[in-house]
MOPAC internal coordinates of N, CA, C and O (Angstrom, degrees):
PM7 1SCF
backbone

  N    0.0000 0     0.00 0     0.00 0    0    0    0
  C    1.4462 1     0.00 0     0.00 0    1    0    0
  C    1.5205 1   109.05 1     0.00 0    2    1    0
  O    1.2310 1   121.44 1   -33.69 1    3    2    1
  N    1.2999 1   114.85 1   146.31 1    3    2    1
  C    1.4521 1   119.66 1   178.65 1    5    3    2
  C    1.5249 1   109.66 1  -101.06 1    6    5    3
  O    1.2310 1   120.78 1   -17.38 1    7    6    5
  N    1.3084 1   116.12 1   162.62 1    7    6    5
  C    1.4597 1   121.98 1  -177.74 1    9    7    6
  C    1.5287 1   112.02 1   -58.01 1   10    9    7
  O    1.2310 1   119.97 1   143.04 1   11   10    9
  N    1.3289 1   117.67 1   -36.96 1   11   10    9
  C    1.4689 1   119.67 1  -177.71 1   13   11   10
  C    1.5285 1   112.40 1   -71.60 1   14   13   11
  O    1.2310 1   119.53 1   168.51 1   15   14   13
  N    1.3223 1   118.50 1   -11.49 1   15   14   13
  C    1.4599 1   121.24 1   177.34 1   17   15   14
  C    1.5288 1   112.19 1   -85.11 1   18   17   15
  O    1.2310 1   120.28 1   167.64 1   19   18   17
  N    1.3180 1   117.07 1   -12.36 1   19   18   17
  C    1.4520 1   121.30 1  -174.56 1   21   19   18
  C    1.5243 1   109.69 1  -110.01 1   22   21   19
  O    1.2310 1   121.11 1   -62.80 1   23   22   21
  N    1.3184 1   115.49 1   117.20 1   23   22   21
  C    1.4664 1   120.00 1   178.44 1   25   23   22
  C    1.5275 1   109.94 1   -98.68 1   26   25   23
  O    1.2310 1   120.82 1   -15.67 1   27   26   25
  N    1.2991 1   116.04 1   164.33 1   27   26   25
  C    1.4583 1   120.54 1   176.86 1   29   27   26
  C    1.5298 1   110.33 1   -63.50 1   30   29   27
  O    1.2310 1   120.15 1   144.69 1   31   30   29
  N    1.3210 1   117.32 1   -35.31 1   31   30   29
  C    1.4686 1   121.85 1   176.95 1   33   31   30
  C    1.5265 1   110.69 1   -61.28 1   34   33   31
  O    1.2310 1   120.68 1   135.19 1   35   34   33
  N    1.3285 1   116.30 1   -44.81 1   35   34   33
  C    1.4615 1   120.49 1   178.53 1   37   35   34
  C    1.5297 1   110.45 1   -63.30 1   38   37   35
  O    1.2310 1   120.57 1   136.35 1   39   38   37
  N    1.3220 1   116.52 1   -43.65 1   39   38   37
  C    1.4656 1   120.23 1   178.31 1   41   39   38
  C    1.5250 1   111.58 1   -62.11 1   42   41   39
  O    1.2310 1   119.82 1   143.04 1   43   42   41
  N    1.3316 1   117.96 1   -36.96 1   43   42   41
  C    1.4671 1   121.31 1   177.10 1   45   43   42
  C    1.5279 1   110.58 1   -60.97 1   46   45   43
  O    1.2310 1   120.40 1   137.72 1   47   46   45
  N    1.3331 1   116.84 1   -42.28 1   47   46   45
  C    1.4672 1   120.39 1   178.27 1   49   47   46
  C    1.5313 1   110.81 1   -65.19 1   50   49   47
  O    1.2310 1   120.37 1   137.81 1   51   50   49
  N    1.3118 1   116.91 1   -42.19 1   51   50   49
  C    1.4659 1   121.04 1   179.84 1   53   51   50
  C    1.5241 1   110.18 1   -64.30 1   54   53   51
  O    1.2310 1   120.45 1   137.72 1   55   54   53
  N    1.3207 1   116.74 1   -42.28 1   55   54   53
  C    1.4671 1   120.37 1   178.74 1   57   55   54
  C    1.5288 1   110.88 1   -62.66 1   58   57   55
  O    1.2310 1   120.59 1   138.55 1   59   58   57
  N    1.3311 1   116.48 1   -41.45 1   59   58   57
  C    1.4660 1   120.38 1   179.45 1   61   59   58
  C    1.5288 1   110.76 1   -64.52 1   62   61   59
  O    1.2310 1   120.24 1   136.90 1   63   62   61
  N    1.3319 1   117.15 1   -43.10 1   63   62   61
  C    1.4615 1   120.58 1   177.16 1   65   63   62
  C    1.5290 1   110.63 1   -63.66 1   66   65   63
  O    1.2310 1   120.38 1   140.80 1   67   66   65
  N    1.3141 1   116.88 1   -39.20 1   67   66   65
  C    1.4561 1   120.94 1   177.59 1   69   67   66
  C    1.5225 1   111.17 1   -62.87 1   70   69   67
  O    1.2310 1   120.36 1   140.88 1   71   70   69
  N    1.3330 1   116.92 1   -39.12 1   71   70   69
  C    1.4672 1   120.92 1   177.66 1   73   71   70
  C    1.5322 1   110.83 1   -63.87 1   74   73   71
  O    1.2310 1   120.30 1   138.25 1   75   74   73
  N    1.3296 1   117.04 1   -41.75 1   75   74   73
  C    1.4686 1   120.57 1   177.74 1   77   75   74
  C    1.5221 1   109.35 1   -60.94 1   78   77   75
  O    1.2310 1   120.63 1   134.84 1   79   78   77
  N    1.3276 1   116.40 1   -45.16 1   79   78   77
  C    1.4655 1   120.77 1  -179.95 1   81   79   78
  C    1.5199 1   110.84 1   -59.66 1   82   81   79
  O    1.2310 1   120.36 1   134.01 1   83   82   81
  N    1.3252 1   116.92 1   -45.99 1   83   82   81
  C    1.4672 1   119.96 1  -178.48 1   85   83   82
  C    1.5206 1   111.57 1   -65.19 1   86   85   83
  O    1.2310 1   119.94 1   144.47 1   87   86   85
  N    1.3258 1   117.71 1   -35.53 1   87   86   85
  C    1.4641 1   120.85 1   176.18 1   89   87   86
  C    1.5248 1   110.79 1   -64.06 1   90   89   87
  O    1.2310 1   120.68 1   152.51 1   91   90   89
  N    1.3366 1   116.31 1   -27.49 1   91   90   89
  C    1.4642 1   121.50 1   177.71 1   93   91   90
  C    1.5258 1   111.90 1   -86.20 1   94   93   91
  O    1.2310 1   120.10 1   175.51 1   95   94   93
  N    1.3351 1   117.42 1    -4.49 1   95   94   93
  C    1.4563 1   121.12 1  -177.36 1   97   95   94
  C    1.5172 1   112.58 1    78.39 1   98   97   95
  O    1.2310 1   120.71 1  -151.97 1   99   98   97
  N    1.3322 1   116.24 1    28.03 1   99   98   97
  C    1.4529 1   121.96 1  -178.08 1  101   99   98
  C    1.5204 1   110.44 1  -127.68 1  102  101   99
  O    1.2310 1   121.61 1   -19.57 1  103  102  101
  N    1.3243 1   114.52 1   160.43 1  103  102  101
  C    1.4600 1   119.34 1   167.92 1  105  103  102
  C    1.5322 1   106.94 1   -79.89 1  106  105  103
  O    1.2310 1   120.29 1   -12.66 1  107  106  105
  N    1.3067 1   117.05 1   167.34 1  107  106  105
  C    1.4597 1   120.62 1   177.95 1  109  107  106
  C    1.5268 1   110.58 1   -62.21 1  110  109  107
  O    1.2310 1   120.29 1   139.83 1  111  110  109
  N    1.3292 1   117.05 1   -40.17 1  111  110  109
  C    1.4712 1   120.94 1   178.55 1  113  111  110
  C    1.5306 1   110.74 1   -63.01 1  114  113  111
  O    1.2310 1   120.16 1   137.61 1  115  114  113
  N    1.3232 1   117.31 1   -42.39 1  115  114  113
  C    1.4600 1   120.21 1   178.42 1  117  115  114
  C    1.5185 1   111.27 1   -63.36 1  118  117  115
  O    1.2310 1   120.47 1   137.84 1  119  118  117
  N    1.3324 1   116.70 1   -42.16 1  119  118  117
  C    1.4581 1   119.21 1   179.98 1  121  119  118
  C    1.5206 1   110.71 1   -64.00 1  122  121  119
  O    1.2310 1   120.12 1   140.67 1  123  122  121
  N    1.3147 1   117.38 1   -39.33 1  123  122  121
  C    1.4671 1   120.22 1   178.81 1  125  123  122
  C    1.5262 1   110.51 1   -61.19 1  126  125  123
  O    1.2310 1   120.31 1   136.32 1  127  126  125
  N    1.3172 1   117.01 1   -43.68 1  127  126  125
  C    1.4610 1   120.35 1   177.16 1  129  127  126
  C    1.5223 1   111.35 1   -65.53 1  130  129  127
  O    1.2310 1   120.16 1   136.54 1  131  130  129
  N    1.3241 1   117.31 1   -43.46 1  131  130  129
  C    1.4635 1   121.11 1   178.32 1  133  131  130
  C    1.5165 1   111.28 1   -61.04 1  134  133  131
  O    1.2310 1   120.92 1   139.49 1  135  134  133
  N    1.3326 1   115.84 1   -40.51 1  135  134  133
  C    1.4588 1   120.87 1   179.96 1  137  135  134
  C    1.5319 1   110.07 1   -61.13 1  138  137  135
  O    1.2310 1   120.45 1   135.93 1  139  138  137
  N    1.3285 1   116.75 1   -44.07 1  139  138  137
  C    1.4657 1   120.15 1   179.17 1  141  139  138
  C    1.5293 1   110.83 1   -67.86 1  142  141  139
  O    1.2310 1   119.94 1   139.99 1  143  142  141
  N    1.3219 1   117.73 1   -40.01 1  143  142  141
  C    1.4632 1   121.77 1  -176.68 1  145  143  142
  C    1.5263 1   113.48 1   -72.16 1  146  145  143
  O    1.2310 1   119.74 1   163.56 1  147  146  145
  N    1.3097 1   118.10 1   -16.44 1  147  146  145
  C    1.4630 1   120.43 1  -177.36 1  149  147  146
  C    1.5222 1   112.04 1   -70.35 1  150  149  147
  O    1.2310 1   120.13 1   156.83 1  151  150  149
  N    1.3144 1   117.36 1   -23.17 1  151  150  149
  C    1.4627 1   122.83 1  -176.86 1  153  151  150
  C    1.5241 1   109.45 1   -86.37 1  154  153  151
  O    1.2310 1   120.60 1   -64.46 1  155  154  153
  N    1.3287 1   116.46 1   115.54 1  155  154  153
  C    1.4651 1   121.79 1  -176.66 1  157  155  154
  C    1.5216 1   112.94 1   -63.04 1  158  157  155
  O    1.2310 1   119.93 1   161.51 1  159  158  157
  N    1.3406 1   117.74 1   -18.49 1  159  158  157
  C    1.4612 1   120.60 1   178.32 1  161  159  158
  C    1.5192 1   112.15 1   -75.21 1  162  161  159
  O    1.2310 1   120.34 1   160.92 1  163  162  161
  N    1.3236 1   116.96 1   -19.08 1  163  162  161
  C    1.4643 1   121.29 1   179.61 1  165  163  162
  C    1.5206 1   108.15 1   -86.86 1  166  165  163
  O    1.2310 1   120.83 1   -60.49 1  167  166  165
  N    1.3127 1   116.02 1   119.51 1  167  166  165
  C    1.4602 1   120.24 1  -175.22 1  169  167  166
  C    1.5203 1   113.19 1   -93.87 1  170  169  167
  O    1.2310 1   120.00 1   161.97 1  171  170  169
  N    1.3185 1   117.61 1   -18.03 1  171  170  169
  C    1.4618 1   119.69 1   177.35 1  173  171  170
  C    1.5207 1   109.44 1  -158.02 1  174  173  171
  O    1.2310 1   121.72 1   -25.66 1  175  174  173
  N    1.3110 1   114.31 1   154.34 1  175  174  173
  C    1.4603 1   121.66 1   177.53 1  177  175  174
  C    1.5193 1   106.90 1  -129.30 1  178  177  175
  O    1.2310 1   120.64 1   -52.96 1  179  178  177
  N    1.3134 1   116.39 1   127.04 1  179  178  177
  C    1.4610 1   120.37 1   178.91 1  181  179  178
  C    1.5191 1   109.74 1   -83.16 1  182  181  179
  O    1.2310 1   121.23 1   -45.38 1  183  182  181
  N    1.3041 1   115.26 1   134.62 1  183  182  181
  C    1.4616 1   120.38 1   177.76 1  185  183  182
  C    1.5174 1   108.46 1  -123.44 1  186  185  183
  O    1.2310 1   121.56 1   -24.69 1  187  186  185
  N    1.2983 1   114.62 1   155.31 1  187  186  185
  C    1.4593 1   120.03 1   175.17 1  189  187  186
  C    1.5139 1   108.04 1  -119.49 1  190  189  187
  O    1.2310 1   120.50 1   -56.64 1  191  190  189
  N    1.2983 1   116.65 1   123.36 1  191  190  189
  C    1.4557 1   120.47 1   179.35 1  193  191  190
  C    1.5202 1   108.28 1  -136.63 1  194  193  191
  O    1.2310 1   121.24 1   -50.76 1  195  194  193
  N    1.3211 1   115.23 1   129.24 1  195  194  193
  C    1.4601 1   119.31 1   179.04 1  197  195  194
  C    1.5216 1   111.53 1  -108.64 1  198  197  195
  O    1.2310 1   120.85 1  -173.28 1  199  198  197
  N    1.3316 1   115.97 1     6.72 1  199  198  197
  C    1.4637 1   120.07 1   177.53 1  201  199  198
  C    1.5251 1   108.62 1  -152.89 1  202  201  199
  O    1.2310 1   121.03 1   -17.26 1  203  202  201
  N    1.3055 1   115.64 1   162.74 1  203  202  201
  C    1.4640 1   120.57 1   177.22 1  205  203  202
  C    1.5284 1   109.60 1   -62.85 1  206  205  203
  O    1.2310 1   120.07 1   141.87 1  207  206  205
  N    1.3202 1   117.48 1   -38.13 1  207  206  205
  C    1.4653 1   120.92 1   179.52 1  209  207  206
  C    1.5264 1   110.90 1   -61.10 1  210  209  207
  O    1.2310 1   119.80 1   137.22 1  211  210  209
  N    1.3351 1   117.99 1   -42.78 1  211  210  209
  C    1.4629 1   120.64 1   177.81 1  213  211  210
  C    1.5220 1   110.80 1   -65.79 1  214  213  211
  O    1.2310 1   119.96 1   140.16 1  215  214  213
  N    1.3171 1   117.69 1   -39.84 1  215  214  213
  C    1.4572 1   121.19 1   177.45 1  217  215  214
  C    1.5193 1   110.78 1   -61.28 1  218  217  215
  O    1.2310 1   120.39 1   134.93 1  219  218  217
  N    1.3232 1   116.85 1   -45.07 1  219  218  217
  C    1.4647 1   121.03 1   179.18 1  221  219  218
  C    1.5306 1   111.00 1   -62.97 1  222  221  219
  O    1.2310 1   120.42 1   140.18 1  223  222  221
  N    1.3360 1   116.81 1   -39.82 1  223  222  221
  C    1.4652 1   119.90 1   178.06 1  225  223  222
  C    1.5245 1   110.66 1   -63.64 1  226  225  223
  O    1.2310 1   120.69 1   136.54 1  227  226  225
  N    1.3257 1   116.28 1   -43.46 1  227  226  225
  C    1.4596 1   120.09 1   179.16 1  229  227  226
  C    1.5288 1   111.62 1   -64.14 1  230  229  227
  O    1.2310 1   120.21 1   137.63 1  231  230  229
  N    1.3143 1   117.20 1   -42.37 1  231  230  229
  C    1.4622 1   120.80 1  -179.60 1  233  231  230
  C    1.5219 1   112.22 1   -65.12 1  234  233  231
  O    1.2310 1   120.22 1   149.58 1  235  234  233
  N    1.3265 1   117.18 1   -30.42 1  235  234  233
  C    1.4624 1   120.98 1   178.99 1  237  235  234
  C    1.5233 1   111.73 1   -62.88 1  238  237  235
  O    1.2310 1   120.21 1   156.13 1  239  238  237
  N    1.3173 1   117.20 1   -23.87 1  239  238  237
  C    1.4644 1   120.71 1   179.73 1  241  239  238
  C    1.5186 1   111.82 1   -69.26 1  242  241  239
  O    1.2310 1   120.11 1   152.42 1  243  242  241
  N    1.3178 1   117.40 1   -27.58 1  243  242  241
  C    1.4631 1   121.46 1  -175.13 1  245  243  242
  C    1.5277 1   112.45 1   -60.91 1  246  245  243
  O    1.2310 1   119.83 1   146.71 1  247  246  245
  N    1.3031 1   117.93 1   -33.29 1  247  246  245
  C    1.4546 1   120.52 1  -177.99 1  249  247  246
  C    1.5163 1   114.61 1   -90.84 1  250  249  247
  O    1.2310 1   120.10 1  -170.38 1  251  250  249
  N    1.3076 1   117.41 1     9.62 1  251  250  249
  C    1.4691 1   120.52 1  -174.11 1  253  251  250
  C    1.5247 1   109.57 1  -136.59 1  254  253  251
  O    1.2310 1   120.50 1  -126.35 1  255  254  253
  N    1.3367 1   116.65 1    53.65 1  255  254  253
  C    1.4635 1   119.21 1  -174.27 1  257  255  254
  C    1.5216 1   113.79 1  -102.75 1  258  257  255
  O    1.2310 1   119.84 1  -172.02 1  259  258  257
  N    1.3218 1   117.90 1     7.98 1  259  258  257
  C    1.4602 1   120.26 1   175.79 1  261  259  258
  C    1.5212 1   110.91 1   -82.97 1  262  261  259
  O    1.2310 1   120.66 1   -45.84 1  263  262  261
  N    1.3242 1   116.34 1   134.16 1  263  262  261
  C    1.4614 1   122.38 1   179.50 1  265  263  262
  C    1.5169 1   109.30 1  -126.95 1  266  265  263
  O    1.2310 1   120.61 1   -35.17 1  267  266  265
  N    1.3177 1   116.43 1   144.83 1  267  266  265
  C    1.4571 1   119.78 1   172.44 1  269  267  266
  C    1.5345 1   108.36 1   -79.82 1  270  269  267
  O    1.2310 1   120.80 1   -17.71 1  271  270  269
  N    1.3221 1   116.08 1   162.29 1  271  270  269
  C    1.4680 1   119.98 1   176.40 1  273  271  270
  C    1.5226 1   110.81 1   -60.13 1  274  273  271
  O    1.2310 1   120.75 1   143.77 1  275  274  273
  N    1.3402 1   116.16 1   -36.23 1  275  274  273
  C    1.4568 1   120.53 1  -179.99 1  277  275  274
  C    1.5285 1   111.14 1   -66.29 1  278  277  275
  O    1.2310 1   120.59 1   138.36 1  279  278  277
  N    1.3353 1   116.48 1   -41.64 1  279  278  277
  C    1.4633 1   119.86 1   178.18 1  281  279  278
  C    1.5266 1   110.93 1   -63.22 1  282  281  279
  O    1.2310 1   120.56 1   135.71 1  283  282  281
  N    1.3253 1   116.54 1   -44.29 1  283  282  281
  C    1.4629 1   119.84 1   179.78 1  285  283  282
  C    1.5250 1   111.47 1   -62.96 1  286  285  283
  O    1.2310 1   120.13 1   139.89 1  287  286  285
  N    1.3314 1   117.36 1   -40.11 1  287  286  285
  C    1.4668 1   120.71 1   178.04 1  289  287  286
  C    1.5230 1   110.76 1   -63.87 1  290  289  287
  O    1.2310 1   120.55 1   137.72 1  291  290  289
  N    1.3263 1   116.56 1   -42.28 1  291  290  289
  C    1.4725 1   120.43 1   179.31 1  293  291  290
  C    1.5265 1   110.48 1   -65.83 1  294  293  291
  O    1.2310 1   120.23 1   138.43 1  295  294  293
  N    1.3099 1   117.16 1   -41.57 1  295  294  293
  C    1.4676 1   120.58 1   177.93 1  297  295  294
  C    1.5234 1   109.59 1   -62.08 1  298  297  295
  O    1.2310 1   120.27 1   135.59 1  299  298  297
  N    1.3228 1   117.08 1   -44.41 1  299  298  297
  C    1.4721 1   120.51 1   178.94 1  301  299  298
  C    1.5254 1   112.23 1   -59.62 1  302  301  299
  O    1.2310 1   120.22 1   146.22 1  303  302  301
  N    1.3232 1   117.19 1   -33.78 1  303  302  301
  C    1.4722 1   120.33 1   179.53 1  305  303  302
  C    1.5277 1   111.55 1   -68.56 1  306  305  303
  O    1.2310 1   120.46 1   149.93 1  307  306  305
  N    1.3190 1   116.73 1   -30.07 1  307  306  305
  C    1.4611 1   120.27 1  -172.25 1  309  307  306
  C    1.5230 1   114.89 1  -108.86 1  310  309  307
  O    1.2310 1   119.88 1   161.66 1  311  310  309
  N    1.3058 1   117.84 1   -18.34 1  311  310  309
  C    1.4731 1   120.67 1   179.22 1  313  311  310
  C    1.5239 1   107.90 1   -88.08 1  314  313  311
  O    1.2310 1   121.33 1  -105.04 1  315  314  313
  N    1.3126 1   115.06 1    74.96 1  315  314  313
  C    1.4609 1   121.47 1  -175.13 1  317  315  314
  C    1.5212 1   110.01 1  -116.49 1  318  317  315
  O    1.2310 1   121.21 1   -20.70 1  319  318  317
  N    1.2967 1   115.28 1   159.30 1  319  318  317
  C    1.4612 1   122.03 1   178.62 1  321  319  318
  C    1.5315 1   109.24 1   -63.29 1  322  321  319
  O    1.2310 1   120.97 1   -51.90 1  323  322  321
  N    1.3208 1   115.75 1   128.10 1  323  322  321
  C    1.4619 1   120.54 1  -179.30 1  325  323  322
  C    1.5220 1   112.25 1   -98.50 1  326  325  323
  O    1.2310 1   120.51 1   174.41 1  327  326  325
  N    1.3294 1   116.63 1    -5.59 1  327  326  325
  C    1.4552 1   119.30 1   179.64 1  329  327  326
  C    1.5112 1   113.50 1    72.16 1  330  329  327
  O    1.2310 1   120.20 1  -158.19 1  331  330  329
  N    1.3237 1   117.23 1    21.81 1  331  330  329
  C    1.4581 1   121.00 1  -179.18 1  333  331  330
  C    1.5231 1   108.97 1   -93.39 1  334  333  331
  O    1.2310 1   120.84 1   -55.42 1  335  334  333
  N    1.3009 1   116.00 1   124.58 1  335  334  333
  C    1.4569 1   121.79 1   177.14 1  337  335  334
  C    1.5223 1   107.75 1  -110.56 1  338  337  335
  O    1.2310 1   120.84 1   -85.40 1  339  338  337
  N    1.3391 1   115.99 1    94.60 1  339  338  337
  C    1.4655 1   119.48 1  -177.02 1  341  339  338
  C    1.5131 1   111.97 1   -71.02 1  342  341  339
  O    1.2310 1   119.51 1   168.95 1  343  342  341
  N    1.3219 1   118.54 1   -11.05 1  343  342  341
  C    1.4550 1   122.42 1  -178.29 1  345  343  342
  C    1.5254 1   112.51 1   -96.90 1  346  345  343
  O    1.2310 1   119.40 1   176.78 1  347  346  345
  N    1.3167 1   118.76 1    -3.22 1  347  346  345
  C    1.4713 1   121.70 1  -174.32 1  349  347  346
  C    1.5142 1   112.28 1   -55.52 1  350  349  347
  O    1.2310 1   119.89 1   132.97 1  351  350  349
  N    1.3051 1   117.82 1   -47.03 1  351  350  349
  C    1.4714 1   120.56 1  -176.80 1  353  351  350
  C    1.5166 1   111.73 1   -62.82 1  354  353  351
  O    1.2310 1   120.25 1   134.59 1  355  354  353
  N    1.3179 1   117.13 1   -45.41 1  355  354  353
  C    1.4657 1   119.32 1  -178.43 1  357  355  354
  C    1.5141 1   111.71 1   -73.96 1  358  357  355
  O    1.2310 1   119.90 1   153.83 1  359  358  357
  N    1.3317 1   117.80 1   -26.17 1  359  358  357
  C    1.4577 1   121.17 1   178.52 1  361  359  358
  C    1.5231 1   112.56 1   -74.30 1  362  361  359
  O    1.2310 1   120.89 1   155.58 1  363  362  361
  N    1.3278 1   115.90 1   -24.42 1  363  362  361
  C    1.4683 1   120.90 1  -177.40 1  365  363  362
  C    1.5206 1   111.76 1   -77.15 1  366  365  363
  O    1.2310 1   119.56 1   167.34 1  367  366  365
  N    1.3022 1   118.44 1   -12.66 1  367  366  365
  C    1.4736 1   121.87 1  -176.70 1  369  367  366
  C    1.4926 1   111.85 1   -77.25 1  370  369  367
  O    1.2310 1   120.10 1   180.00 1  371  370  369

């Protein structure tokens, strides 16, 4: 992503989501995985790990997928479309 793709509004949402994650004792990446895993309709979640440490961090999310109603409401307020198209440059070729 380039600097012009990131607005202060988008950063505010990311910071708020990061704060929710830290209050849960998770990294933002772990919370994102936990959020996806909480839904029984989702049968698998793809993760990307380039090291054992990243794999261990991702796996730690599996055991922490319970959310309070307040956490889910806060996540819904901040997990909004940012209008970022990371594929625009490669699609223009």
